[in-house]
N, C-alpha and C positions, 0 to 999 in steps of 0.2 A: 220612161221618164222624158219630160220635155227638155229640149236643149238648154233652155233658160235655167232650169233647175240644175242641170248637170254642170253648168258653168257658174254656179254661185261662187262668189269670191275670186273668180278668175277675171283678171283685167285683160281686156282685149283691145287691139288697136283699130281693127276694122272688121266688117263682116258682111257677107251677102246671104248667109244662111238664114232661114226663117227660124226664129227663136222658139216657135211652137212645134218645131219638128220633133216627132217622137224618136228617141234614140234607144236602141235595144241593148247596146253594149259599147265597150271601148276596146280598141286594138291599137298597137303601135308596130305590129308586124303584119305586113300585107298578106302573108301566107295564112295568118290566123283570123283575118277579117271576115266577119259574117254580115249578111244583109241587115241594114239598119244601124250599123256601127258608126261611132265617131272614130275616125282614123286620125291618130296623132302622129304627125310627121317629125319624129325626133331626129335631131342631128347627132349621130353617133360618132365614134372615133374612127371606125372603119368604113362606115357607110352613112349616107344621108337619107333619112326617111322621106324627104321630098321627092326623091327619085322613084319612089314606089307608090306615089299617089295614083297614077293611072291603074296600077294593079289593084290597089285597094278599091277604087271606084268600080272596076270590073267585078270584084267580089261582092259589090252591093253596098259599100260604105255610103251612108246618108249625108255625112258632113265631114269636111276635112279641117282639122285643127293644125295650123301651120305658122311658121315664122315668115316664110316667103310666099307671096300671093301666087296661087296656082293659075293655070290657064283659064281663060274667060269661060264662064258658064258653070264653073265648079262651085258648089255651095261650100263656103269656107268661113272660118273664124280665124283671124290673124292675131297672134300673141307675140310678146317679146321673147318669152322663154317657154318652149314646148314641154320641157321636163317639169317645170313648176306647174304648168297647166295640166299635165298628165296626172300629177300627184293629187292636185285639188279636185279635179273632175272624177278621179277614181274614188277618192274619199266620198264624194257626193253620191256617186253611183251606188256604193254599198252602204250608204246611210251612216257614215262616220262611226264604224264599229268600235274603233279604239276608244271613243268617248263613252262606251258602255262598260269599259274595263279599267282597272288601275294599271297604268303602263309604266314600267321601269325600264329606262334606257341606260345601257352601259357603254361608255366609250373610253378609249385609251389604246396604247400599243399592245400591251400584254395584260393577261389576266381576265379578259372579257368572258371567254368561254367558261373557265372554271367558276368565275363569279356568278355567271348566269345560272349554272346548274346548282350552285350552293343556295342562291336566292330562291330558286324554284323549290328546292328541298325544304328550306326554312318556312316558306309560305304554306306548303302542303302540310307540313308536320305541325306547325303552330297555329295556323288559321283554318286548316281543313279545306283550303281553297283548291279549286281546279285551276291549274296554271298552264298557260301557253308559253312556249319558248321558241325564240327565233335566233339562230346563230350559225357559227362556223361548222359545228358538228352536225347540224341538221335542225329541223324544226320539230316541235312536239306539241300536241294538243292533249294535255293531261299525260297519259301514258302512251298514247299513240305517236309513233315516230314517223316523220316525213323527211325524205331526202331533200337537200337543197343545193343549189349551184353557187349561191353567193351568201356572204355573211349577212348582208341585208338585201332582201329581194328587191326587184324593181317595184316602183310604187303601185302599179296595177295589181301585181301578184301579192304584194304586201297587204293591200286593202282587202283582196279576196281572202287571204289567210286570216286577217283580223275578223272578218265577217264569219268565217267558219269557226273560229275560236269562240267568238261571242255566242253564236247560235248553239254551240255544243256545251255551253254553260261555264266557260272560263270567266272567272272574276278578275284574274290578274294575268298580265303577259309580261315576260321578261325578255328583252331583246338586246342583242349586240348591235350597236350603232357605229358602223364603220365611217371613217373619214370620207370615203368615196360617196357613201349614201348621203352624207350631209352636204357635200359639194354638188352632187348630181341631183339634189332635191328629191331623193327617194322617200325621205321621211317628212317632206313638207306637208303641212296641214295636220300633223300629229302633235298633240300636247302631251308631254311626259309628266306624270305625277312626281316621279323622282328620277334624277339623272345621277349616275355614278361615274366618276372620273378616276381611272386607275393610275395611269402614268403616261409618259411620252418619251419615246426614244426613236432612233433612226429607223424608218421604214417608209415604204411607198414614195420615196423621193423621185421615182420615175414619173409619178403622177403629180405630186405637189411641188417638186423641184427644190424647195428649201424647207428647213425645219420650221421657219416662221409661217410659211403657207400651211404646212401640216398642222401646226398648233392652231392657226386661225380656223381651220376646218373643224377641228375637235371642239373649239370654243363655241361654235354655233349652237350646240345643244343647250347651253346655259341660258339662251334667250327664249327657249320654248319649254321650260320646265317650271313646276311649282316649287320644287326644292331640289337641292343638290348635295351630294356627298363627295368630298374631295380628298385625295391623298396629299396631305400637307408635306410629306417627305419628298414628293416629286419636285424637281427643279422648276417645272413649268406651272406649278399650282397657283402661284400669285398671278401670273398672266391669265390663267384660265378664269379665275374668280374676279379679276378686275372689272368693275362695271356691272357685275351680275346683280340683278334686282331681286332674285329669289333668296330665301333663307339657305344658308350653307352650313352643313355639319362636317367638320374636318376630322380626319383620322390620321394617325401616324405612329411610328415606333420611336422616332428621334425628335421630330419637331413638336412645337407647342400645338396642341390640338384639343378638340372637344372629346373625342374618343381616342384613347391611347393604349398601347401595349406596354406592360412592364413585366419584369422577370421572365424574359423570353428564353425559352429552352428549345434547341433544335436537335433532332435525332433522325435516324434512318426511318423511323416509323411515323414521323410527323412533327408537329410543333405544339408547344404548350406556352401559354402566357396568361397574365392577368389582364383582362379587359377592364379599363377604368373609365367611367363616364360620370362626370361630376363627383358626387360623394359615394358612388357605387363602385364595387370591385367584384369581378366574377372570374373564377378560374376557367380558362377556355383551352380547348385543344382541337386540332384538326389533323386528320390522318393523311396529310399530304406534306412531305418534307420540303424544307426550304424557307428562307426568310421571306420570300415573296408570298408564301402561303399565309404568313402573319398579316401582310398587307391585304391580301385577298379576303381573309376572314374578317378583318376590321371593316373593310368596305362593305361587305355583305351585312355585317351587324349594324353598320351605320344606316343602311337602307331599312333594315328591320326597325330600328329606333324611330326613324322618320315616319314609318307606316304605323307606329303605335305599339309595337311589340316591346316587352320589357327586356332589360339587359340579361336577366337569367334565362329567358326564353331564347334569345339570340344565341347565347353561349351554349345552351343545351342543343340547339339545332346544329351548331358547328361540331359538337362532340359526336353526334350521331351520323354526320355526313360521310359519304363514301367518296372514293376518288372519281376522276372523270377520264373517260376513254381518251388515250393519246396524250395525257398529261401526267408525266412521271409514272407511266403504266408499266408494271412489272410483268414480264413474260416468262413462263415456265422454261427451265433449262434442264440439261441432263447431267449437270455437274456442280461443283462448288464455285460457281461464278454466276453473275447476275446479268440479265438483259433488260434494259429500260427503254421504252419507246416514249418519245416526247416530241411535241409539235414545234419545238424551239427552232424557228427558221429566221430569226432576227438576231442581230448582234447581242442585244442586252439579254434576250431570252436564253440564248446559247450560253452566255457567260454565267447567268444565274443558275442554270441547271448544272453546269460543270462545277461551279463552286459548291453547290448543294451535294452533288454526288461525291466530290472529293472528300467531304467530311465522313462519308460512310463507306469509302472504298478501302479494303484491306490490301489489295494488290495494285494492279495497274488500272488506270482509267482510260478506256478505249472509246474514242468518239468516231462515229461514221456519219458523215453529213455531206450535203451539196447545197446548191442554191437554185431557186426557180428561174426559168427563162422568161424573157419578156417582162421582167420586173426590175426593181432597183439594183443597178449594177454596182453602185458605190459601196454597198454593204458586203460584197463578195470578198475582197481582200481583208476587210475588217473581221469578218467571221473566220477567215483562214488564220489570221493572227491570234484571235482569241482561242481557237481550238489548239493551236500549237503551243500557246502559253499555258493552257489549263489541263491538257490531256497528256498521257504518256505515250499514246500511239494514235495517230490520225489516219483515217481512211477517207479520202476525198472521192466522192462518187457523184452520181446524177440524182437530181431531185425531180422536179417537173420541168424538163427542158423546154417544153412547148415548141415554139418555132425557132429557137436558137440551137446552135450546134453544141451538144453536151460537152465535148472536149474543150471548146472555147470557154465555156463557163468555168470549167475546172481550172483552166489556165489563169483566169482572173482570180480565183480563190487562192491558188498556189502563189500568186504574186505577193500576197500578204504573209506568206509563210517562209519567204526567203530569209536565210540567215538563222533560222531557228534550228535548235538541236534535236527537237522532237522527231522521232521516226515518222515518216509519211508514206502511205501507200496510195497510189493513184489507180482506182479501179472504176471505170465508167459505168459498167453494168451493175445496177444496185443490188440485184439478187446475188450476183457473184461476190460483191463486196460484203454482203451480210454473211454469206457462207465463209468467206475468208476471215471475218471478224470472229466467228464462232471457232474456226480452226485455230486461231491464235490465242484463244482464251486459256488462262491458267487459273489455278485455285485463287480465290480472293479477288479476281478481276471483276470490273463492272464495264459492260458494253452499253454505250448510249447510242441508240439509233435515232438521230435527230432530224427533224424537218418534216416528216410525213404525219406523225401523230395519229389522229383518228382516220386519216385518209386511207381508203382501200383501193386506190387507183394511182396510175402515173400518167401524166399528160405528155405525149410525144407528138410533136406537130400540132394538129388540131384534134387528135384522137385520144380519148380517155381509155386507157387499158387497165384491166383489173390487176391490182398488185397490193396485197395485204401483207405487211411485214410479219404479222402474227402467224399467218399461214406459211410464209417462207421459212420462218424459224422452226415451226412445228414439223413441217415436211422434211427439212434438212436433218433435224434431230432424229426423225424416224429412219431416214436413209442411213445415217451414221450407225444407228443401232443394229441395222441389218448386216453391216459390213463386218 
């Protein structure tokens, strides 16, 4: 592809490169650069891609895309924002594959993963569609599962994935759209047929600094979609929809909305409610407990309605849907107690799950949790306070400490638990903490293993070590049986 074709819609400030140069590919990591590539010198948080221009040239890069002009004699194209240019040129390289499919984007603090799987199930069951999925749990092309590192991949890898999906026959793609991806231009150049907004609560303030910045990042999706579905019960919903030019279908349990839930019934086995849309009413159920499951189901049904499905079809899809790995996932035990694994690693998610489990707990509610390192520190004491207020026993442990000292993270969590009467155990080693939780279980108790969810690893320093809580529980139960 000629450089001029690759840079379609990319505004550049200056250039010495010949626009007729044939470009064979794109790279932003000099170690992966191949002869004939366009090397994009992205300024990252830990390193500046401009430092690796000489290495990229040695690997055979044909042209450099940069913000700062490189040394004399280097064929370059200078742009204001390399991340934006990377996204647009990547889209062009792969022939805008997202444009060949119906793209549904989901943004919000909580509920994105569950909603994405429910939408995928609904489209497959009611349209017979082959659906691609991109998100926190991993990526899927139909039934094929692909591991992923980020909720939303970098733009080059995202466009590669879109092309693979389109070429494999996917007609629809459902993707979680993180606030990071919106700010860092990973989804630039993509038009969403439908955008679903779930909610907004404190998270990622290490990156966005304020809730207002966080909300502004999420709001960006409303400027690049044909239609939107919005949770009207969320306190930020008016801000999100203000100035939006696309049609909006609202959903809610309490607020005035287009699609609403009435006669809501919550139980340990899931939720039941009447979905009401204009003059239609359809009895609906979802086998995932918690009031948040009602909001998730409504949001998914709203997407279905926007895409032309009937209310009865949407409700039927919810009735036949299964749970999602790491979201209120029940793990087999050896006694009259329950173990639940959930990804709740944010204040509102932890509180919602604890409220939900309290309704179905006959004995004590035991919560085991920690907080990730190199992430929002402000939420740590908040989560500690929530756990101490909602649980009968708290086991504070390590999550993904990354480059922080695990004990220091626990100190910050415990600061929010001062003065609380709830018993608290401090056990830094997560495997030991899980074994202790099991040893403390009595008949009727519910143990919540919070924070890891679907993850089968723990990040310590820069190393990702295998650690699957399901395996830890199963192995320990076998060991106890032999004793």
